[in-house]
C-alpha positions as CSV (number, residue, x, y, z in Angstrom):
1,X,-58.3,73.5,-38.2
2,X,-61.2,71.2,-37.9
3,X,-64.9,72.0,-38.5
4,X,-67.3,69.7,-36.5
5,X,-70.4,69.6,-34.4
6,X,-69.5,66.3,-32.8
7,X,-69.1,66.8,-29.1
8,X,-66.6,63.9,-28.8
9,X,-64.3,65.4,-31.4
10,X,-64.5,68.8,-29.7
11,X,-63.6,67.4,-26.3
12,X,-60.7,65.4,-27.6
13,X,-59.2,68.5,-29.4
14,X,-59.6,70.9,-26.5
15,X,-56.8,71.6,-24.0
16,X,-58.9,71.6,-20.8
17,X,-57.1,73.1,-17.8
18,X,-59.8,73.5,-15.2
19,X,-60.2,70.3,-13.0
20,X,-64.0,70.3,-13.0
21,X,-64.1,70.9,-16.8
22,X,-61.6,68.1,-17.2
23,X,-63.9,65.8,-15.2
24,X,-66.8,66.7,-17.4
25,X,-64.7,66.0,-20.4
26,X,-63.7,62.6,-19.1
27,X,-67.3,61.8,-18.4
28,X,-68.3,62.7,-21.9
29,X,-65.4,60.7,-23.4
30,X,-66.6,57.7,-21.4
31,X,-70.1,58.2,-22.7
32,X,-68.8,58.2,-26.3
33,X,-66.6,55.2,-25.6
34,X,-69.4,53.1,-24.2
35,X,-72.4,54.3,-26.3
36,X,-70.9,56.1,-29.3
37,X,-73.2,59.1,-29.0
38,X,-74.6,61.5,-26.5
39,X,-71.5,63.5,-25.5
40,X,-73.1,66.9,-25.9
41,X,-76.2,65.8,-24.0
42,X,-73.8,64.4,-21.3
43,X,-72.0,67.7,-20.9
44,X,-75.3,69.7,-20.8
45,X,-76.8,67.4,-18.3
46,X,-73.8,67.6,-15.9
47,X,-73.7,71.4,-16.4
48,X,-77.3,71.7,-15.3
49,X,-76.8,69.4,-12.3
50,X,-73.9,71.5,-11.2
51,X,-75.8,74.8,-11.8
52,X,-78.6,73.5,-9.6
53,X,-76.1,72.2,-6.9
54,X,-74.5,75.7,-6.9
55,X,-77.9,77.2,-6.2
56,X,-78.5,74.8,-3.2
57,X,-75.0,75.3,-1.8
58,X,-75.7,79.1,-2.0
59,X,-78.8,78.5,0.1
60,X,-76.7,76.8,2.7
61,X,-77.3,73.1,1.9
62,X,-74.3,70.9,2.8
63,X,-72.6,69.3,-0.3
64,X,-72.9,65.9,1.4
65,X,-76.7,66.3,1.5
66,X,-76.7,67.1,-2.3
67,X,-74.6,64.0,-3.1
68,X,-76.9,61.8,-1.0
69,X,-79.9,63.2,-2.8
70,X,-78.2,62.6,-6.2
71,X,-77.5,59.0,-5.3
72,X,-81.1,58.5,-4.2
73,X,-82.3,60.1,-7.4
74,X,-80.0,57.8,-9.4
75,X,-81.4,54.7,-7.6
76,X,-85.0,55.8,-8.2
77,X,-84.4,56.5,-11.9
78,X,-82.8,53.2,-12.5
79,X,-85.6,51.5,-10.7
80,X,-88.1,53.4,-12.8
81,X,-86.3,52.5,-16.0
82,X,-86.4,48.8,-15.1
83,X,-90.2,49.0,-14.9
84,X,-90.6,51.3,-17.9
85,X,-88.5,49.5,-20.5
86,X,-90.1,47.4,-23.2
87,X,-88.7,44.3,-24.8
88,X,-88.4,44.7,-28.5
89,X,-87.8,42.0,-31.1
90,X,-84.7,43.1,-33.1
91,X,-85.9,43.5,-36.6
92,X,-84.4,45.2,-39.6
93,X,-86.9,48.1,-39.2
94,X,-85.9,48.6,-35.6
95,X,-82.2,48.7,-36.6
96,X,-83.0,51.2,-39.4
97,X,-84.8,53.4,-36.9
98,X,-81.9,53.2,-34.4
99,X,-79.4,54.0,-37.2
100,X,-81.6,56.9,-38.4
101,X,-81.9,58.4,-34.9
102,X,-78.1,58.3,-34.3
103,X,-77.1,59.3,-37.8
104,X,-79.4,62.3,-38.0
105,X,-77.6,63.9,-35.1
106,X,-74.3,63.6,-37.0
107,X,-75.0,64.6,-40.6
108,X,-77.8,66.3,-42.6
109,X,-81.0,64.2,-42.9
110,X,-80.7,64.4,-46.7
111,X,-77.5,62.3,-46.5
112,X,-78.4,60.3,-43.3
113,X,-81.7,58.8,-44.4
114,X,-80.5,57.1,-47.6
115,X,-77.5,55.7,-45.7
116,X,-79.6,54.0,-43.0
117,X,-80.6,51.0,-45.1
118,X,-77.1,50.6,-46.5
119,X,-75.5,50.7,-43.0
120,X,-77.9,48.2,-41.5
121,X,-77.4,45.8,-44.4
122,X,-73.6,46.3,-44.1
123,X,-73.7,45.5,-40.4
């Protein structure tokens, strides 16, 4: 028995049978492999997209139209992110903030905050 709130661990341990659920699990695993965080957000985001798609399909919209719309939305979001992003100089303070943001989602802040300085110095 394992006790965890880490989405990646949960997905690795589950025996997923449903094809769509398996696809969502693979997507979250890829998220964890590439970024190291955000698996739960990934699953929730995909779930909400699918819930909205089901609503539109129920209203008679063809799935191909939905896929085309999602592709268009992806392109526009990526274009927006390119204009919105800011260049930051990589400093120790920036790295500590990144470590704190990530670590606080994994363990209690009373433990995470003191570890941030130690982790940044170790890396």
